[in-house]
C-alpha positions as CSV (number, residue, x, y, z in Angstrom):
1,M,11.2,-20.0,7.6
2,H,13.5,-17.0,7.4
3,R,14.1,-15.2,10.7
4,Y,12.4,-12.0,9.4
5,E,9.3,-14.1,8.5
6,Y,9.6,-15.9,11.8
7,A,9.5,-12.5,13.6
8,L,6.5,-11.3,11.7
9,I,4.4,-14.5,12.2
10,S,5.4,-14.5,15.9
11,A,4.0,-11.0,16.2
12,L,0.7,-12.1,14.5
13,K,0.3,-15.5,16.3
14,N,-2.6,-14.3,18.4
15,G,-4.7,-13.9,15.2
16,K,-5.1,-10.1,15.4
17,Q,-4.8,-7.6,12.6
18,L,-1.8,-5.3,13.1
19,S,-0.8,-2.1,11.3
20,I,2.7,-1.6,9.8
21,A,3.6,0.8,12.7
22,E,2.6,-1.9,15.2
23,L,4.5,-4.6,13.4
24,L,7.6,-2.5,13.2
25,E,7.4,-2.0,17.0
26,K,6.7,-5.6,17.9
27,T,9.1,-7.3,15.5
28,G,12.0,-4.9,15.8
29,L,12.6,-5.2,12.1
30,K,13.6,-2.4,9.8
31,K,11.0,-1.2,7.3
32,E,12.6,-2.8,4.3
33,E,13.0,-6.1,6.3
34,L,9.4,-6.1,7.3
35,F,8.1,-5.4,3.7
36,W,10.4,-8.1,2.4
37,S,8.8,-10.6,4.8
38,I,5.3,-9.4,3.9
39,E,5.8,-9.9,0.2
40,N,7.3,-13.3,0.6
41,L,4.6,-14.6,3.0
42,L,1.9,-13.2,0.7
43,Q,3.3,-15.3,-2.2
44,R,3.1,-18.4,0.1
45,K,-0.4,-17.4,1.4
46,G,1.0,-17.1,4.9
47,I,-0.7,-13.8,5.6
48,E,-3.6,-11.6,4.6
49,V,-3.4,-7.9,4.0
50,E,-5.7,-5.0,3.3
51,R,-4.3,-2.3,1.0
52,R,-5.5,1.2,0.2
53,E,-4.7,3.3,-2.8
54,S,-4.4,7.1,-2.3
55,E,-3.4,10.1,-4.4
56,S,-1.3,13.1,-3.6
57,V,-0.5,16.2,-5.7
58,E,2.8,17.9,-6.2
59,L,3.8,21.0,-8.2
60,T,6.4,20.6,-10.9
61,P,9.4,22.9,-11.0
62,E,7.6,25.0,-13.7
63,G,4.5,25.1,-11.5
64,I,6.5,26.2,-8.5
65,A,8.1,29.0,-10.6
66,Y,4.6,30.3,-11.6
67,T,3.4,30.5,-8.0
68,K,6.3,32.9,-7.3
69,D,5.3,35.2,-10.2
70,L,2.4,35.3,-12.6
71,M,1.1,32.6,-15.0
72,P,2.3,33.3,-18.6
73,E,-1.2,34.4,-19.7
74,E,-1.6,36.7,-16.6
75,S,1.8,38.3,-17.3
76,L,0.8,38.8,-21.0
77,L,-2.6,40.4,-20.1
78,K,-0.8,42.8,-17.8
79,K,1.6,43.8,-20.5
80,A,-1.1,44.2,-23.1
81,S,-3.2,46.3,-20.8
82,I,-0.4,48.8,-20.2
83,G,0.3,49.6,-23.8
84,K,0.1,48.4,-27.4
85,L,1.5,44.9,-27.7
86,S,1.8,43.3,-31.1
87,V,1.8,39.6,-31.8
88,S,5.0,40.0,-33.8
89,S,6.9,41.4,-30.8
90,L,6.3,38.2,-28.8
91,K,9.8,36.7,-29.0
92,D,10.0,35.2,-25.5
93,K,8.6,31.7,-25.2
94,E,6.7,32.5,-22.0
95,D,4.9,35.3,-23.8
96,Q,4.0,33.0,-26.7
97,I,2.6,30.4,-24.3
98,G,0.7,33.1,-22.4
99,F,-0.8,34.4,-25.7
100,Q,-1.9,31.0,-26.8
101,W,-3.7,30.4,-23.4
102,A,-5.1,33.9,-23.2
103,K,-6.6,33.5,-26.7
104,K,-7.9,30.0,-26.0
105,K,-9.6,31.1,-22.8
106,G,-11.1,34.2,-24.5
107,L,-9.1,36.6,-22.4
108,A,-7.5,38.3,-25.4
109,E,-8.0,38.7,-29.1
110,I,-6.1,40.1,-32.1
111,S,-7.1,43.3,-33.9
112,K,-4.8,44.4,-36.8
113,G,-1.9,42.5,-35.3
114,I,-2.3,44.1,-31.8
115,I,-3.4,42.1,-28.8
116,D,-6.6,43.5,-27.2
117,V,-7.6,42.4,-23.7
118,T,-11.3,41.3,-23.6
119,E,-13.7,42.1,-20.8
120,K,-13.1,38.6,-19.4
121,G,-9.4,39.3,-19.6
122,R,-9.7,42.6,-17.7
123,D,-11.6,40.7,-15.0
124,A,-8.7,38.1,-14.9
125,I,-6.2,40.9,-14.4
126,K,-8.0,42.0,-11.3
127,K,-8.9,38.5,-9.9
128,G,-6.4,36.2,-11.6
129,T,-7.1,33.4,-14.1
130,E,-8.9,30.2,-13.2
131,E,-5.7,28.1,-13.7
132,G,-3.6,30.7,-11.8
133,N,-5.9,30.8,-8.8
134,A,-6.1,27.0,-8.8
135,L,-2.4,26.6,-8.9
136,R,-1.8,29.1,-6.1
137,S,-4.5,27.4,-4.0
138,I,-2.9,24.0,-4.4
139,A,0.6,25.4,-3.7
140,K,-0.8,26.9,-0.4
141,N,-2.4,23.5,0.6
142,P,-2.2,20.4,-1.6
143,E,-5.4,19.1,-0.1
144,N,-7.2,21.9,-2.0
145,Y,-6.7,19.8,-5.1
146,F,-9.5,17.4,-4.2
147,K,-11.9,20.3,-3.5
148,L,-11.0,22.0,-6.8
149,M,-11.7,18.8,-8.7
150,G,-15.3,19.4,-7.8
151,S,-15.7,23.1,-8.2
152,E,-12.9,24.0,-10.7
153,K,-12.3,20.6,-12.4
154,Q,-11.5,22.0,-15.9
155,A,-8.9,24.4,-14.5
156,V,-7.2,21.6,-12.6
157,L,-7.3,19.3,-15.6
158,N,-5.6,22.2,-17.6
159,L,-2.9,22.4,-14.9
160,L,-2.3,18.6,-15.3
161,D,-2.3,19.0,-19.1
162,R,0.2,21.8,-18.9
163,K,2.4,19.7,-16.6
164,L,2.3,22.3,-13.8
165,I,1.1,19.7,-11.3
166,T,1.5,16.0,-11.1
167,I,-0.4,13.3,-9.3
168,K,1.4,10.7,-7.2
169,K,-0.4,7.4,-6.5
170,K,0.5,5.6,-3.4
171,R,-0.4,2.1,-2.2
172,E,-0.3,1.5,1.5
173,I,-1.0,-1.5,3.7
174,L,-3.7,-0.9,6.4
175,W,-3.3,-4.1,8.3
176,V,-1.7,-7.6,8.2
177,K,-3.1,-10.8,9.6
178,A,-1.5,-14.3,9.8
179,T,-3.3,-17.3,8.3
180,P,-4.0,-20.3,10.6
181,E,-1.6,-22.4,8.4
182,A,1.3,-19.9,9.0
183,I,0.6,-19.9,12.8
184,K,0.6,-23.7,12.8
185,E,3.9,-23.7,10.8
186,L,5.3,-21.3,13.4
187,S,4.7,-23.8,16.2
188,E,6.5,-26.6,14.3
189,E,9.4,-24.6,12.8
190,K,12.3,-22.6,14.1
191,S,13.8,-19.5,12.6
192,I,16.6,-20.1,10.1
193,D,19.5,-17.7,10.4
194,Q,20.2,-16.7,6.8
195,I,23.1,-14.5,5.6
196,D,22.0,-11.2,4.2
197,S,25.4,-10.1,2.9
198,L,29.0,-11.1,2.7
199,D,31.8,-9.0,4.2
200,K,35.6,-9.3,4.2
201,S,35.9,-11.0,7.6
202,M,33.3,-13.7,6.6
203,I,35.1,-14.5,3.4
204,S,38.6,-14.7,5.1
205,S,37.4,-16.8,8.0
206,G,35.1,-19.0,5.9
207,S,32.3,-18.6,8.4
208,W,29.8,-18.4,5.6
209,K,30.3,-22.0,4.7
210,G,27.3,-24.3,5.3
211,K,24.9,-21.4,5.9
212,A,21.8,-20.4,3.9
213,F,21.7,-17.2,1.9
214,K,18.8,-14.9,2.0
215,P,17.1,-15.0,-1.5
216,Y,16.6,-11.8,-3.6
217,N,13.1,-10.8,-4.4
218,M,13.3,-8.5,-7.5
219,E,9.6,-7.7,-7.4
220,L,9.6,-6.3,-3.9
221,N,8.2,-2.8,-3.6
222,V,10.7,-0.5,-1.8
223,E,10.8,3.2,-1.1
224,R,12.2,5.3,-3.9
225,E,15.7,6.6,-3.1
226,K,16.5,10.1,-4.2
227,A,19.4,9.8,-6.6
228,A,22.3,12.2,-6.2
229,I,22.7,14.6,-9.1
230,R,25.3,17.2,-9.8
231,H,24.3,20.8,-10.0
232,P,24.1,22.0,-13.7
233,I,26.8,24.6,-13.0
234,R,29.1,21.9,-11.7
235,M,28.4,19.6,-14.6
236,L,29.0,22.4,-17.2
237,S,32.2,23.4,-15.4
238,K,33.4,19.8,-15.6
239,K,32.7,19.7,-19.4
240,L,34.5,23.0,-20.0
241,K,37.5,21.9,-18.0
242,E,37.7,18.6,-20.0
243,A,37.5,20.6,-23.3
244,Y,40.3,23.0,-22.2
245,L,42.5,20.3,-20.8
246,S,42.1,18.1,-23.9
247,M,43.6,21.0,-25.9
248,G,46.6,21.4,-23.6
249,F,45.5,24.4,-21.5
250,I,46.6,24.9,-17.9
251,Q,44.0,25.7,-15.3
252,T,44.8,28.7,-13.1
253,S,43.0,30.8,-10.4
254,G,43.3,34.1,-8.7
255,P,41.9,36.5,-6.0
256,V,38.2,37.5,-5.8
257,I,39.1,40.7,-4.0
258,E,41.5,42.8,-6.1
259,P,42.7,46.4,-6.4
260,A,41.2,48.2,-9.4
261,F,44.7,48.0,-10.9
262,W,44.3,44.3,-11.9
263,V,40.7,44.5,-12.8
264,F,40.7,47.7,-14.8
265,D,44.0,49.6,-15.2
266,S,46.1,46.6,-16.3
267,L,43.5,45.9,-18.9
268,F,43.8,49.4,-20.4
269,I,40.4,50.5,-19.2
270,P,40.4,54.3,-18.6
271,Q,39.9,55.6,-15.1
272,D,36.8,57.5,-16.2
273,H,35.3,54.5,-17.9
274,P,31.6,53.8,-17.0
275,A,32.4,50.2,-16.0
276,R,34.2,51.6,-12.9
277,D,31.0,53.4,-11.6
278,L,29.3,52.3,-8.4
279,Q,26.3,51.1,-10.4
280,D,28.4,48.6,-12.2
281,T,31.0,47.6,-9.6
282,F,31.0,46.5,-6.0
283,Y,33.6,48.5,-4.1
284,L,34.7,47.5,-0.6
285,A,34.7,49.5,2.6
286,N,37.0,47.1,4.4
287,P,39.7,47.0,3.0
288,E,39.0,50.2,1.2
289,K,42.4,50.2,-0.7
290,I,45.0,47.5,-1.6
291,D,48.6,48.6,-2.0
292,I,50.0,48.2,-5.6
293,L,53.4,49.9,-5.1
294,G,55.3,46.6,-5.5
295,E,53.8,45.7,-8.9
296,S,56.5,45.4,-11.5
297,S,54.2,46.5,-14.4
298,L,53.0,49.6,-12.5
299,E,55.1,52.1,-14.4
300,M,54.4,50.5,-17.8
301,I,50.6,50.6,-17.2
302,K,50.8,54.2,-15.9
303,K,52.7,55.3,-19.0
304,A,50.3,53.5,-21.4
305,H,47.3,55.2,-19.8
306,I,48.8,58.7,-19.8
307,E,50.1,58.5,-23.4
308,S,46.9,56.9,-24.8
309,W,44.1,58.4,-22.8
310,G,45.7,61.7,-21.8
311,G,45.1,63.5,-18.5
312,E,46.3,62.3,-15.1
313,W,46.5,58.7,-14.0
314,K,45.7,58.5,-10.3
315,E,47.3,55.8,-8.2
316,E,44.6,56.0,-5.5
317,E,42.0,55.1,-8.1
318,A,44.0,52.0,-9.0
319,E,44.3,51.0,-5.3
320,Q,40.5,50.9,-4.7
321,A,39.5,47.5,-3.4
322,L,36.6,45.7,-5.2
323,L,35.1,42.4,-6.1
324,R,36.4,41.3,-9.5
325,T,33.9,42.0,-12.3
326,H,35.5,39.3,-14.6
327,T,38.2,36.6,-14.4
328,T,40.5,38.6,-16.7
329,N,42.4,39.6,-13.6
330,I,43.7,36.0,-13.6
331,S,44.5,36.2,-17.3
332,V,46.5,39.4,-17.1
333,R,48.5,38.1,-14.2
334,N,49.4,35.1,-16.3
335,I,50.4,37.3,-19.2
336,R,52.6,39.5,-17.0
337,K,54.2,36.4,-15.4
338,V,55.0,34.7,-18.7
339,L,56.4,37.9,-20.2
340,E,58.4,39.0,-17.2
341,E,60.0,35.6,-16.8
342,G,61.3,35.9,-20.4
343,S,59.2,33.1,-21.9
344,A,58.5,35.4,-24.8
345,E,62.1,35.2,-25.8
346,G,62.2,31.4,-25.7
347,E,60.2,30.3,-28.6
348,E,60.3,26.7,-27.6
349,T,58.1,27.4,-24.6
350,L,55.4,29.0,-26.8
351,P,52.5,28.9,-27.2
352,M,51.4,28.9,-23.6
353,K,47.7,28.3,-22.9
354,F,45.8,29.1,-19.7
355,F,42.1,29.0,-18.6
356,S,40.2,29.8,-15.5
357,I,36.6,29.2,-14.2
358,G,35.5,31.4,-11.3
359,R,32.9,33.6,-9.8
360,V,32.6,37.3,-10.7
361,F,30.5,40.1,-9.3
362,R,28.6,43.0,-11.0
363,N,26.2,45.5,-9.7
364,E,23.4,44.8,-12.1
365,N,19.7,44.6,-12.0
366,I,18.6,41.0,-11.7
367,D,16.5,39.5,-14.5
368,Y,16.2,36.1,-16.3
369,R,19.6,36.6,-17.9
370,H,21.5,38.7,-15.3
371,L,22.7,38.2,-11.7
372,T,24.8,40.2,-9.4
373,D,27.2,37.3,-9.1
374,F,27.8,34.5,-11.6
375,Y,30.4,32.1,-13.0
376,Q,32.7,33.0,-15.9
377,H,35.2,30.9,-17.9
378,E,38.1,32.6,-19.7
379,G,41.0,31.5,-21.8
380,I,44.2,33.0,-23.2
381,V,46.9,31.8,-25.6
382,I,50.3,33.4,-25.6
383,G,52.3,32.7,-28.8
384,K,54.0,34.0,-31.9
385,N,52.2,35.3,-35.0
386,L,48.7,34.3,-33.8
387,T,45.7,35.8,-35.7
388,L,41.9,36.0,-35.4
389,S,41.8,32.8,-37.4
390,N,43.6,31.0,-34.7
391,L,41.3,32.5,-32.1
392,F,38.1,31.5,-33.9
393,H,39.4,27.9,-34.4
394,I,40.3,27.5,-30.7
395,M,37.0,28.9,-29.5
396,I,34.9,26.8,-31.9
397,S,36.8,23.7,-30.7
398,I,36.1,24.5,-27.1
399,Y,32.4,25.2,-27.5
400,K,31.7,22.3,-30.0
401,P,31.6,19.6,-27.2
402,L,28.9,21.7,-25.5
403,G,26.7,21.5,-28.6
404,L,27.1,25.2,-29.5
405,E,28.0,26.7,-32.8
406,L,29.5,30.2,-32.6
407,K,29.0,33.3,-34.8
408,F,31.3,36.3,-34.5
409,K,31.0,40.0,-35.2
410,P,33.3,43.0,-34.7
411,A,33.0,44.8,-31.4
412,Y,35.0,47.2,-29.2
413,F,36.6,46.3,-25.9
414,P,39.3,48.5,-24.3
415,F,41.7,45.7,-23.8
416,V,41.7,44.0,-27.2
417,E,42.3,45.1,-30.7
418,P,40.7,43.8,-32.9
419,G,37.8,42.7,-30.8
420,V,34.7,40.6,-31.4
421,E,31.5,39.5,-29.8
422,F,30.5,35.9,-30.2
423,Y,27.0,34.5,-30.3
424,A,25.2,31.2,-30.2
425,Y,21.7,30.2,-31.5
426,S,18.9,29.8,-28.9
427,E,16.1,27.4,-29.8
428,K,14.1,28.8,-26.9
429,T,13.9,32.3,-28.3
430,D,14.8,31.5,-32.0
431,E,17.5,34.1,-32.0
432,L,21.3,34.5,-31.6
433,I,22.2,35.2,-28.0
434,E,25.4,37.1,-27.1
435,M,27.8,34.9,-25.2
436,G,30.8,37.1,-24.5
437,G,33.8,38.9,-25.9
438,A,37.1,38.0,-27.5
439,G,40.0,39.4,-29.3
440,I,43.8,40.0,-29.4
441,I,45.2,41.7,-26.3
442,R,46.6,45.2,-26.9
443,N,50.3,46.0,-27.0
444,E,49.6,48.6,-24.2
445,I,48.8,45.6,-21.9
446,T,51.5,43.2,-22.9
447,G,54.2,45.8,-23.3
448,V,55.6,43.8,-26.3
449,P,55.2,44.7,-30.0
450,R,52.8,42.4,-31.7
451,K,55.4,41.2,-34.2
452,N,57.2,39.6,-31.2
453,I,54.2,38.2,-29.2
454,T,50.5,37.8,-29.6
455,V,47.9,37.1,-26.9
456,L,44.5,35.7,-27.8
457,A,41.7,36.1,-25.1
458,W,38.0,35.3,-24.7
459,G,35.5,34.8,-21.9
460,S,31.8,34.2,-21.2
461,G,29.4,33.4,-18.4
462,L,28.4,29.8,-17.6
463,E,24.8,30.6,-16.7
464,R,24.3,32.1,-20.2
465,I,25.5,28.8,-21.7
466,L,23.0,26.8,-19.6
467,L,20.1,29.0,-20.7
468,L,21.0,28.1,-24.3
469,K,21.6,24.4,-23.7
470,D,18.7,23.6,-21.4
471,P,15.2,24.8,-22.4
472,S,13.8,23.7,-19.0
473,I,15.7,26.5,-17.3
474,K,13.5,29.6,-17.5
475,G,16.1,32.0,-16.0
476,V,19.5,32.2,-14.3
477,T,17.9,32.9,-10.9
478,E,16.4,29.3,-11.1
479,L,19.9,27.9,-10.9
480,Y,20.4,29.4,-7.4
481,N,17.0,28.4,-6.0
482,S,17.5,27.4,-2.3
483,G,15.2,24.4,-2.6
484,V,16.5,21.1,-3.9
485,G,13.2,19.9,-5.4
486,W,13.9,21.4,-8.8
487,L,17.3,19.7,-8.9
488,R,16.0,16.3,-7.9
489,N,13.3,16.4,-10.6
490,R,15.7,17.5,-13.4
491,R,16.4,15.1,-16.2
492,M,20.1,14.0,-16.4
493,R,21.6,15.8,-19.5
């Protein structure tokens, strides 16, 4: 008899029925050791047990998201009640789901392509839908599930069908009792000290020789361990890094707090450009300014602004301290470093390729595709006689391992000429989604004629890529949910 089994039968030798909690206290065994003993003794009919099956309800990540806002059909009814809403305008998947359920439940109907809210729907706007009310009730107290299965059974079944809630079945042992045969065996047999695991000292000393090893029971029920999983942003960053490094890029980083000189002026963005406004940029009160007097490219940048944009270029504007709005501040520093060290003259050192992945900050309204702070990746290639064809080839090669096919169209950006926007197809919304901007860095920034040097540049947000790749992510705000439940329940991708 194994020592764990010996301890269990010893605790039960008086013939009484004991609970798991009582056995843990009396035997001094760990939970997994106790359950291992119970399963083994059950197979040998050394004990009797009474089990009980119970159910518990949990909200899925999607269900949790709906409790913080409205159900899709509730949201759709609200929109349709405010103004004319046509069926053809329902591009968002959530609206399409909401319309299907609203129509199925008789909450809305179609008249000449326009969604009309029925009387039942107007009542649902005021009081909430049956499914919405049931979901919010269960979120408030999971025990309400059992009450609702009596009064609002169909609503609860719909929640299960829509995978907004899930039922967890649990088997627990109420009591354990030793059989007379096991108690008799206890009086005739001593505990055998079996080895649970080998360690380095046991192997080197040979102390394991001649001892029995604890057998494995592959059918033993054990508590589920929560597997570690990387955050989607971290996983995407790793894939991007691998794609860049495989193509010979060098990873670089730079300051988060910068003077406007590196974020705007050095990128040929006029000092009266809307992007510099308070509603778009986070300016700091402490420090309020950062000195730029020692910057070697100061005079060149100042001259380029005055000659191209006209008017006065103010140094105090360029000294304003802010949170970077993009990671191009890193790229332009790399450009200046390469050119000022004379690498442009040594053709054998070119092309030089850099990339960065970092957090950026923008004073924007938060919605499902926008945050005030997010991650951005950016790349540049400094070389001779590079063209848009080279740019497109490099970008397609970087995004291909992510499963994204790019489309390009002309666009204007102050720091590139020519410039393009690039897009990728979204299965979620059945449309092309803008990913970011790219182009050839202007001569006013490099200070070198294009016939001598060309700089290719591009950048986009990581969260936008995840919205395209993972249909289960409803919005970028979900990625920064403070709870870990949604992360634990994610499928590995």
